[in-house]
TORKOL-4160 file (C-alpha; in steps of 0.2 Angstrom, whole numbers, padded with zeros to 4 digits, m for minus):
384
<pt num="1" X="0334" Y="1466" Z="0428"/>
<pt num="2" X="0341" Y="1451" Z="0419"/>
<pt num="3" X="0361" Y="1450" Z="0419"/>
<pt num="4" X="0362" Y="1450" Z="0400"/>
<pt num="5" X="0350" Y="1464" Z="0399"/>
<pt num="6" X="0360" Y="1474" Z="0412"/>
<pt num="7" X="0376" Y="1471" Z="0402"/>
<pt num="8" X="0368" Y="1477" Z="0386"/>
<pt num="9" X="0361" Y="1492" Z="0394"/>
<pt num="10" X="0378" Y="1497" Z="0401"/>
<pt num="11" X="0386" Y="1494" Z="0384"/>
<pt num="12" X="0373" Y="1506" Z="0377"/>
<pt num="13" X="0375" Y="1520" Z="0390"/>
<pt num="14" X="0394" Y="1518" Z="0389"/>
<pt num="15" X="0396" Y="1513" Z="0407"/>
<pt num="16" X="0403" Y="1495" Z="0404"/>
<pt num="17" X="0421" Y="1492" Z="0409"/>
<pt num="18" X="0433" Y="1486" Z="0397"/>
<pt num="19" X="0438" Y="1471" Z="0408"/>
<pt num="20" X="0420" Y="1467" Z="0412"/>
<pt num="21" X="0415" Y="1449" Z="0408"/>
<pt num="22" X="0400" Y="1438" Z="0407"/>
<pt num="23" X="0401" Y="1422" Z="0417"/>
<pt num="24" X="0389" Y="1407" Z="0417"/>
<pt num="25" X="0387" Y="1399" Z="0435"/>
<pt num="26" X="0381" Y="1381" Z="0435"/>
<pt num="27" X="0378" Y="1373" Z="0452"/>
<pt num="28" X="0366" Y="1368" Z="0465"/>
<pt num="29" X="0357" Y="1382" Z="0473"/>
<pt num="30" X="0366" Y="1384" Z="0491"/>
<pt num="31" X="0375" Y="1396" Z="0501"/>
<pt num="32" X="0392" Y="1393" Z="0492"/>
<pt num="33" X="0384" Y="1397" Z="0475"/>
<pt num="34" X="0376" Y="1412" Z="0482"/>
<pt num="35" X="0392" Y="1419" Z="0490"/>
<pt num="36" X="0402" Y="1415" Z="0474"/>
<pt num="37" X="0389" Y="1425" Z="0463"/>
<pt num="38" X="0390" Y="1440" Z="0475"/>
<pt num="39" X="0409" Y="1440" Z="0475"/>
<pt num="40" X="0410" Y="1439" Z="0456"/>
<pt num="41" X="0397" Y="1453" Z="0453"/>
<pt num="42" X="0405" Y="1464" Z="0466"/>
<pt num="43" X="0419" Y="1466" Z="0454"/>
<pt num="44" X="0408" Y="1472" Z="0440"/>
<pt num="45" X="0406" Y="1455" Z="0430"/>
<pt num="46" X="0389" Y="1449" Z="0425"/>
<pt num="47" X="0383" Y="1431" Z="0430"/>
<pt num="48" X="0371" Y="1420" Z="0422"/>
<pt num="49" X="0365" Y="1407" Z="0435"/>
<pt num="50" X="0357" Y="1390" Z="0433"/>
<pt num="51" X="0356" Y="1373" Z="0441"/>
<pt num="52" X="0352" Y="1364" Z="0425"/>
<pt num="53" X="0365" Y="1357" Z="0413"/>
<pt num="54" X="0352" Y="1358" Z="0398"/>
<pt num="55" X="0348" Y="1376" Z="0402"/>
<pt num="56" X="0367" Y="1380" Z="0403"/>
<pt num="57" X="0369" Y="1372" Z="0386"/>
<pt num="58" X="0355" Y="1382" Z="0379"/>
<pt num="59" X="0363" Y="1398" Z="0386"/>
<pt num="60" X="0380" Y="1394" Z="0378"/>
<pt num="61" X="0372" Y="1390" Z="0361"/>
<pt num="62" X="0362" Y="1406" Z="0362"/>
<pt num="63" X="0375" Y="1419" Z="0368"/>
<pt num="64" X="0393" Y="1421" Z="0362"/>
<pt num="65" X="0395" Y="1434" Z="0375"/>
<pt num="66" X="0399" Y="1421" Z="0388"/>
<pt num="67" X="0417" Y="1422" Z="0393"/>
<pt num="68" X="0419" Y="1408" Z="0406"/>
<pt num="69" X="0410" Y="1395" Z="0416"/>
<pt num="70" X="0410" Y="1392" Z="0435"/>
<pt num="71" X="0404" Y="1374" Z="0438"/>
<pt num="72" X="0400" Y="1365" Z="0454"/>
<pt num="73" X="0410" Y="1349" Z="0452"/>
<pt num="74" X="0400" Y="1339" Z="0465"/>
<pt num="75" X="0383" Y="1342" Z="0456"/>
<pt num="76" X="0374" Y="1327" Z="0451"/>
<pt num="77" X="0384" Y="1313" Z="0441"/>
<pt num="78" X="0397" Y="1326" Z="0435"/>
<pt num="79" X="0388" Y="1328" Z="0418"/>
<pt num="80" X="0392" Y="1347" Z="0420"/>
<pt num="81" X="0410" Y="1343" Z="0418"/>
<pt num="82" X="0407" Y="1336" Z="0401"/>
<pt num="83" X="0399" Y="1352" Z="0396"/>
<pt num="84" X="0416" Y="1361" Z="0396"/>
<pt num="85" X="0423" Y="1352" Z="0381"/>
<pt num="86" X="0406" Y="1353" Z="0372"/>
<pt num="87" X="0406" Y="1372" Z="0375"/>
<pt num="88" X="0424" Y="1375" Z="0370"/>
<pt num="89" X="0420" Y="1366" Z="0353"/>
<pt num="90" X="0407" Y="1379" Z="0350"/>
<pt num="91" X="0416" Y="1394" Z="0358"/>
<pt num="92" X="0435" Y="1391" Z="0357"/>
<pt num="93" X="0439" Y="1405" Z="0368"/>
<pt num="94" X="0428" Y="1399" Z="0383"/>
<pt num="95" X="0437" Y="1394" Z="0399"/>
<pt num="96" X="0430" Y="1385" Z="0415"/>
<pt num="97" X="0433" Y="1385" Z="0433"/>
<pt num="98" X="0427" Y="1371" Z="0444"/>
<pt num="99" X="0424" Y="1372" Z="0463"/>
<pt num="100" X="0420" Y="1360" Z="0476"/>
<pt num="101" X="0416" Y="1361" Z="0495"/>
<pt num="102" X="0430" Y="1349" Z="0499"/>
<pt num="103" X="0447" Y="1344" Z="0492"/>
<pt num="104" X="0444" Y="1329" Z="0480"/>
<pt num="105" X="0460" Y="1324" Z="0470"/>
<pt num="106" X="0449" Y="1312" Z="0459"/>
<pt num="107" X="0437" Y="1326" Z="0455"/>
<pt num="108" X="0452" Y="1338" Z="0452"/>
<pt num="109" X="0460" Y="1327" Z="0439"/>
<pt num="110" X="0443" Y="1324" Z="0430"/>
<pt num="111" X="0440" Y="1342" Z="0429"/>
<pt num="112" X="0457" Y="1346" Z="0422"/>
<pt num="113" X="0455" Y="1332" Z="0409"/>
<pt num="114" X="0438" Y="1338" Z="0404"/>
<pt num="115" X="0445" Y="1355" Z="0400"/>
<pt num="116" X="0444" Y="1365" Z="0416"/>
<pt num="117" X="0457" Y="1379" Z="0418"/>
<pt num="118" X="0457" Y="1380" Z="0438"/>
<pt num="119" X="0450" Y="1371" Z="0453"/>
<pt num="120" X="0445" Y="1379" Z="0469"/>
<pt num="121" X="0439" Y="1373" Z="0486"/>
<pt num="122" X="0425" Y="1384" Z="0492"/>
<pt num="123" X="0423" Y="1393" Z="0504"/>
<pt num="124" X="0441" Y="1389" Z="0509"/>
<pt num="125" X="0448" Y="1398" Z="0493"/>
<pt num="126" X="0436" Y="1412" Z="0493"/>
<pt num="127" X="0449" Y="1425" Z="0495"/>
<pt num="128" X="0458" Y="1419" Z="0480"/>
<pt num="129" X="0443" Y="1418" Z="0469"/>
<pt num="130" X="0444" Y="1435" Z="0461"/>
<pt num="131" X="0463" Y="1434" Z="0457"/>
<pt num="132" X="0461" Y="1417" Z="0450"/>
<pt num="133" X="0446" Y="1422" Z="0440"/>
<pt num="134" X="0456" Y="1437" Z="0433"/>
<pt num="135" X="0469" Y="1425" Z="0427"/>
<pt num="136" X="0456" Y="1415" Z="0418"/>
<pt num="137" X="0448" Y="1430" Z="0410"/>
<pt num="138" X="0465" Y="1436" Z="0404"/>
<pt num="139" X="0467" Y="1420" Z="0394"/>
<pt num="140" X="0449" Y="1422" Z="0388"/>
<pt num="141" X="0453" Y="1439" Z="0381"/>
<pt num="142" X="0469" Y="1433" Z="0373"/>
<pt num="143" X="0459" Y="1418" Z="0365"/>
<pt num="144" X="0445" Y="1430" Z="0359"/>
<pt num="145" X="0458" Y="1441" Z="0351"/>
<pt num="146" X="0467" Y="1427" Z="0343"/>
<pt num="147" X="0450" Y="1421" Z="0337"/>
<pt num="148" X="0446" Y="1438" Z="0330"/>
<pt num="149" X="0463" Y="1439" Z="0321"/>
<pt num="150" X="0460" Y="1421" Z="0315"/>
<pt num="151" X="0442" Y="1426" Z="0308"/>
<pt num="152" X="0450" Y="1441" Z="0300"/>
<pt num="153" X="0463" Y="1431" Z="0292"/>
<pt num="154" X="0450" Y="1419" Z="0286"/>
<pt num="155" X="0440" Y="1433" Z="0279"/>
<pt num="156" X="0456" Y="1440" Z="0270"/>
<pt num="157" X="0460" Y="1422" Z="0264"/>
<pt num="158" X="0442" Y="1421" Z="0257"/>
<pt num="159" X="0443" Y="1437" Z="0249"/>
<pt num="160" X="0460" Y="1433" Z="0241"/>
<pt num="161" X="0453" Y="1416" Z="0235"/>
<pt num="162" X="0438" Y="1425" Z="0227"/>
<pt num="163" X="0450" Y="1438" Z="0219"/>
<pt num="164" X="0461" Y="1424" Z="0213"/>
<pt num="165" X="0447" Y="1414" Z="0206"/>
<pt num="166" X="0440" Y="1430" Z="0198"/>
<pt num="167" X="0457" Y="1434" Z="0191"/>
<pt num="168" X="0459" Y="1416" Z="0185"/>
<pt num="169" X="0443" Y="1417" Z="0176"/>
<pt num="170" X="0448" Y="1433" Z="0168"/>
<pt num="171" X="0465" Y="1426" Z="0163"/>
<pt num="172" X="0456" Y="1411" Z="0156"/>
<pt num="173" X="0444" Y="1422" Z="0146"/>
<pt num="174" X="0460" Y="1432" Z="0140"/>
<pt num="175" X="0469" Y="1416" Z="0135"/>
<pt num="176" X="0453" Y="1410" Z="0126"/>
<pt num="177" X="0452" Y="1427" Z="0117"/>
<pt num="178" X="0471" Y="1426" Z="0113"/>
<pt num="179" X="0469" Y="1408" Z="0107"/>
<pt num="180" X="0454" Y="1413" Z="0096"/>
<pt num="181" X="0463" Y="1428" Z="0089"/>
<pt num="182" X="0478" Y="1417" Z="0085"/>
<pt num="183" X="0467" Y="1404" Z="0077"/>
<pt num="184" X="0458" Y="1417" Z="0067"/>
<pt num="185" X="0474" Y="1425" Z="0061"/>
<pt num="186" X="0481" Y="1408" Z="0057"/>
<pt num="187" X="0465" Y="1404" Z="0047"/>
<pt num="188" X="0466" Y="1421" Z="0038"/>
<pt num="189" X="0484" Y="1418" Z="0034"/>
<pt num="190" X="0480" Y="1400" Z="0028"/>
<pt num="191" X="0466" Y="1407" Z="0017"/>
<pt num="192" X="0477" Y="1420" Z="0010"/>
<pt num="193" X="0490" Y="1407" Z="0006"/>
<pt num="194" X="0477" Y="1396" Z="m0001"/>
<pt num="195" X="0469" Y="1410" Z="m0012"/>
<pt num="196" X="0486" Y="1415" Z="m0018"/>
<pt num="197" X="0491" Y="1397" Z="m0023"/>
<pt num="198" X="0474" Y="1395" Z="m0032"/>
<pt num="199" X="0475" Y="1411" Z="m0041"/>
<pt num="200" X="0493" Y="1407" Z="m0047"/>
<pt num="201" X="0487" Y="1390" Z="m0054"/>
<pt num="202" X="0471" Y="1396" Z="m0063"/>
<pt num="203" X="0479" Y="1412" Z="m0070"/>
<pt num="204" X="0490" Y="1402" Z="m0081"/>
<pt num="205" X="0475" Y="1395" Z="m0090"/>
<pt num="206" X="0467" Y="1405" Z="m0104"/>
<pt num="207" X="0456" Y="1391" Z="m0110"/>
<pt num="208" X="0440" Y="1389" Z="m0101"/>
<pt num="209" X="0440" Y="1370" Z="m0101"/>
<pt num="210" X="0458" Y="1369" Z="m0095"/>
<pt num="211" X="0455" Y="1382" Z="m0082"/>
<pt num="212" X="0440" Y="1373" Z="m0075"/>
<pt num="213" X="0449" Y="1357" Z="m0075"/>
<pt num="214" X="0464" Y="1365" Z="m0065"/>
<pt num="215" X="0451" Y="1373" Z="m0053"/>
<pt num="216" X="0442" Y="1357" Z="m0049"/>
<pt num="217" X="0457" Y="1347" Z="m0046"/>
<pt num="218" X="0463" Y="1360" Z="m0034"/>
<pt num="219" X="0447" Y="1361" Z="m0025"/>
<pt num="220" X="0444" Y="1342" Z="m0024"/>
<pt num="221" X="0462" Y="1340" Z="m0016"/>
<pt num="222" X="0455" Y="1351" Z="m0002"/>
<pt num="223" X="0438" Y="1344" Z="m0001"/>
<pt num="224" X="0441" Y="1326" Z="m0004"/>
<pt num="225" X="0432" Y="1314" Z="m0015"/>
<pt num="226" X="0416" Y="1323" Z="m0021"/>
<pt num="227" X="0404" Y="1324" Z="m0035"/>
<pt num="228" X="0406" Y="1341" Z="m0044"/>
<pt num="229" X="0397" Y="1350" Z="m0058"/>
<pt num="230" X="0401" Y="1366" Z="m0066"/>
<pt num="231" X="0387" Y="1375" Z="m0076"/>
<pt num="232" X="0391" Y="1389" Z="m0088"/>
<pt num="233" X="0380" Y="1401" Z="m0096"/>
<pt num="234" X="0374" Y="1396" Z="m0114"/>
<pt num="235" X="0361" Y="1410" Z="m0117"/>
<pt num="236" X="0350" Y="1422" Z="m0107"/>
<pt num="237" X="0344" Y="1412" Z="m0092"/>
<pt num="238" X="0350" Y="1396" Z="m0098"/>
<pt num="239" X="0365" Y="1386" Z="m0091"/>
<pt num="240" X="0374" Y="1370" Z="m0098"/>
<pt num="241" X="0386" Y="1358" Z="m0090"/>
<pt num="242" X="0404" Y="1364" Z="m0093"/>
<pt num="243" X="0413" Y="1351" Z="m0083"/>
<pt num="244" X="0409" Y="1338" Z="m0070"/>
<pt num="245" X="0418" Y="1325" Z="m0059"/>
<pt num="246" X="0409" Y="1309" Z="m0056"/>
<pt num="247" X="0414" Y="1301" Z="m0040"/>
<pt num="248" X="0402" Y="1288" Z="m0034"/>
<pt num="249" X="0390" Y="1286" Z="m0049"/>
<pt num="250" X="0401" Y="1275" Z="m0060"/>
<pt num="251" X="0387" Y="1262" Z="m0063"/>
<pt num="252" X="0375" Y="1274" Z="m0071"/>
<pt num="253" X="0375" Y="1289" Z="m0082"/>
<pt num="254" X="0376" Y="1304" Z="m0071"/>
<pt num="255" X="0371" Y="1317" Z="m0084"/>
<pt num="256" X="0352" Y="1316" Z="m0082"/>
<pt num="257" X="0354" Y="1320" Z="m0064"/>
<pt num="258" X="0367" Y="1334" Z="m0067"/>
<pt num="259" X="0355" Y="1342" Z="m0080"/>
<pt num="260" X="0340" Y="1341" Z="m0067"/>
<pt num="261" X="0351" Y="1349" Z="m0054"/>
<pt num="262" X="0356" Y="1362" Z="m0066"/>
<pt num="263" X="0339" Y="1367" Z="m0071"/>
<pt num="264" X="0334" Y="1369" Z="m0053"/>
<pt num="265" X="0349" Y="1376" Z="m0045"/>
<pt num="266" X="0354" Y="1389" Z="m0059"/>
<pt num="267" X="0338" Y="1397" Z="m0059"/>
<pt num="268" X="0339" Y="1401" Z="m0040"/>
<pt num="269" X="0358" Y="1404" Z="m0039"/>
<pt num="270" X="0361" Y="1415" Z="m0054"/>
<pt num="271" X="0357" Y="1431" Z="m0044"/>
<pt num="272" X="0362" Y="1423" Z="m0027"/>
<pt num="273" X="0378" Y="1431" Z="m0019"/>
<pt num="274" X="0381" Y="1418" Z="m0005"/>
<pt num="275" X="0384" Y="1400" Z="m0004"/>
<pt num="276" X="0369" Y="1388" Z="m0001"/>
<pt num="277" X="0370" Y="1371" Z="0009"/>
<pt num="278" X="0357" Y="1357" Z="0009"/>
<pt num="279" X="0361" Y="1345" Z="0023"/>
<pt num="280" X="0348" Y="1332" Z="0016"/>
<pt num="281" X="0350" Y="1332" Z="m0003"/>
<pt num="282" X="0336" Y="1319" Z="m0005"/>
<pt num="283" X="0323" Y="1330" Z="0004"/>
<pt num="284" X="0329" Y="1345" Z="m0006"/>
<pt num="285" X="0327" Y="1334" Z="m0022"/>
<pt num="286" X="0310" Y="1329" Z="m0018"/>
<pt num="287" X="0304" Y="1346" Z="m0014"/>
<pt num="288" X="0310" Y="1352" Z="m0031"/>
<pt num="289" X="0302" Y="1336" Z="m0040"/>
<pt num="290" X="0319" Y="1329" Z="m0044"/>
<pt num="291" X="0320" Y="1310" Z="m0044"/>
<pt num="292" X="0338" Y="1307" Z="m0037"/>
<pt num="293" X="0340" Y="1292" Z="m0026"/>
<pt num="294" X="0359" Y="1295" Z="m0027"/>
<pt num="295" X="0356" Y="1310" Z="m0016"/>
<pt num="296" X="0350" Y="1299" Z="m0002"/>
<pt num="297" X="0360" Y="1304" Z="0014"/>
<pt num="298" X="0370" Y="1316" Z="0003"/>
<pt num="299" X="0375" Y="1334" Z="0008"/>
<pt num="300" X="0375" Y="1347" Z="m0006"/>
<pt num="301" X="0384" Y="1364" Z="m0008"/>
<pt num="302" X="0381" Y="1376" Z="m0022"/>
<pt num="303" X="0387" Y="1394" Z="m0027"/>
<pt num="304" X="0388" Y="1406" Z="m0041"/>
<pt num="305" X="0405" Y="1413" Z="m0047"/>
<pt num="306" X="0402" Y="1431" Z="m0052"/>
<pt num="307" X="0412" Y="1445" Z="m0060"/>
<pt num="308" X="0406" Y="1463" Z="m0061"/>
<pt num="309" X="0388" Y="1458" Z="m0057"/>
<pt num="310" X="0388" Y="1444" Z="m0070"/>
<pt num="311" X="0386" Y="1426" Z="m0066"/>
<pt num="312" X="0399" Y="1417" Z="m0076"/>
<pt num="313" X="0398" Y="1399" Z="m0068"/>
<pt num="314" X="0388" Y="1390" Z="m0055"/>
<pt num="315" X="0397" Y="1376" Z="m0046"/>
<pt num="316" X="0389" Y="1361" Z="m0036"/>
<pt num="317" X="0397" Y="1349" Z="m0024"/>
<pt num="318" X="0388" Y="1334" Z="m0016"/>
<pt num="319" X="0393" Y="1318" Z="m0007"/>
<pt num="320" X="0387" Y="1307" Z="0007"/>
<pt num="321" X="0400" Y="1312" Z="0019"/>
<pt num="322" X="0396" Y="1329" Z="0027"/>
<pt num="323" X="0407" Y="1344" Z="0023"/>
<pt num="324" X="0417" Y="1352" Z="0036"/>
<pt num="325" X="0412" Y="1369" Z="0042"/>
<pt num="326" X="0428" Y="1377" Z="0036"/>
<pt num="327" X="0423" Y="1372" Z="0019"/>
<pt num="328" X="0412" Y="1387" Z="0017"/>
<pt num="329" X="0426" Y="1399" Z="0020"/>
<pt num="330" X="0438" Y="1391" Z="0008"/>
<pt num="331" X="0425" Y="1390" Z="m0006"/>
<pt num="332" X="0419" Y="1408" Z="m0004"/>
<pt num="333" X="0437" Y="1414" Z="m0005"/>
<pt num="334" X="0441" Y="1403" Z="m0021"/>
<pt num="335" X="0425" Y="1407" Z="m0030"/>
<pt num="336" X="0430" Y="1425" Z="m0031"/>
<pt num="337" X="0446" Y="1421" Z="m0039"/>
<pt num="338" X="0437" Y="1409" Z="m0051"/>
<pt num="339" X="0425" Y="1422" Z="m0056"/>
<pt num="340" X="0438" Y="1435" Z="m0059"/>
<pt num="341" X="0448" Y="1423" Z="m0070"/>
<pt num="342" X="0433" Y="1418" Z="m0080"/>
<pt num="343" X="0429" Y="1436" Z="m0083"/>
<pt num="344" X="0447" Y="1439" Z="m0089"/>
<pt num="345" X="0445" Y="1424" Z="m0101"/>
<pt num="346" X="0429" Y="1430" Z="m0108"/>
<pt num="347" X="0435" Y="1447" Z="m0110"/>
<pt num="348" X="0450" Y="1441" Z="m0120"/>
<pt num="349" X="0439" Y="1430" Z="m0131"/>
<pt num="350" X="0428" Y="1445" Z="m0135"/>
<pt num="351" X="0443" Y="1455" Z="m0140"/>
<pt num="352" X="0449" Y="1442" Z="m0151"/>
<pt num="353" X="0434" Y="1445" Z="m0162"/>
<pt num="354" X="0437" Y="1463" Z="m0165"/>
<pt num="355" X="0439" Y="1469" Z="m0183"/>
<pt num="356" X="0449" Y="1483" Z="m0192"/>
<pt num="357" X="0438" Y="1499" Z="m0195"/>
<pt num="358" X="0431" Y="1500" Z="m0213"/>
<pt num="359" X="0431" Y="1516" Z="m0223"/>
<pt num="360" X="0414" Y="1523" Z="m0226"/>
<pt num="361" X="0409" Y="1530" Z="m0243"/>
<pt num="362" X="0394" Y="1539" Z="m0249"/>
<pt num="363" X="0383" Y="1535" Z="m0264"/>
<pt num="364" X="0396" Y="1543" Z="m0276"/>
<pt num="365" X="0410" Y="1532" Z="m0269"/>
<pt num="366" X="0418" Y="1547" Z="m0260"/>
<pt num="367" X="0427" Y="1542" Z="m0244"/>
<pt num="368" X="0422" Y="1552" Z="m0229"/>
<pt num="369" X="0426" Y="1544" Z="m0212"/>
<pt num="370" X="0430" Y="1528" Z="m0203"/>
<pt num="371" X="0416" Y="1516" Z="m0199"/>
<pt num="372" X="0418" Y="1505" Z="m0184"/>
<pt num="373" X="0409" Y="1488" Z="m0181"/>
<pt num="374" X="0395" Y="1486" Z="m0168"/>
<pt num="375" X="0407" Y="1480" Z="m0155"/>
<pt num="376" X="0419" Y="1495" Z="m0157"/>
<pt num="377" X="0419" Y="1498" Z="m0138"/>
<pt num="378" X="0429" Y="1482" Z="m0137"/>
<pt num="379" X="0441" Y="1488" Z="m0150"/>
<pt num="380" X="0443" Y="1504" Z="m0140"/>
<pt num="381" X="0446" Y="1494" Z="m0124"/>
<pt num="382" X="0459" Y="1483" Z="m0132"/>
<pt num="383" X="0468" Y="1498" Z="m0140"/>
<pt num="384" X="0469" Y="1506" Z="m0123"/>
């Protein structure tokens, strides 16, 4: 049975000793090597024996169970000594003992320099072999234990690093969520301040023209230089230009374009509840058969201002510079207040046309009851 197989079988059956070791014996086959192997195996250790440096190297690479090496220092050109450092770089716990048939100070110094832990002269030091080998194996066990602890520490550090990275990612996500929540809250507060300021300004105006002028001035301060048109209902399904701001068409009459835009936009937006945005105004104009070279490279935004389900105004903004994404939220907030203010003005104007009720009489001129005009509901609302 091969030495390694015997060691594995003993481990399975539980017969292996705690201090049992696996040794690699590298040396020329002779009586000294034979006696050395017998002495070592008599103590319960397992020996892997070879006379080839290449085979010894392959054994070390294939088996990490090897604890120590016993090397014949007089073998060949001493290439076997260089195997010690090579083996220790792969198996840090591995130790080596070098033997020779005669005392050679130069060989002894070379062996120690190459990483050997001990040097014996065999067979003269044969009686000290077991004791010296036990000392080396004690160092091997200590080195293995240190290596095991080091590997455990490395595993722990690796786990801690992974946990730290995971925690760092979670912290980053949490920070991003907090930053996003802060920005959202800040934007909401900013929108609330903006709406409150806008509402305060337009609520002071009870004339439609004055109110639209104030509203456009406020919006354009936030939007920047922009062409703007406001369409007001004139009759059922028909809108007319109520106000406009001409920004970059100073060399031509903008009204034909504004009327063409109104005819197309008002039909589609009078029942639309959201904002619409056209990033390519020229393409949109061609699709709707509108000749508008001024819309080349322009971006267009339009929306309806509604009050109690009724469209009271449609506003359009367009310019060559793209609008910011935050513009949609701002206009959506302001158009609600604009629609409510238009509703209040319209309601006040309607109340201003109410009449006192007339006394109804019959054919004989006798008074019976009060007669209200057709818009008496407005009168009753005003009276309330």
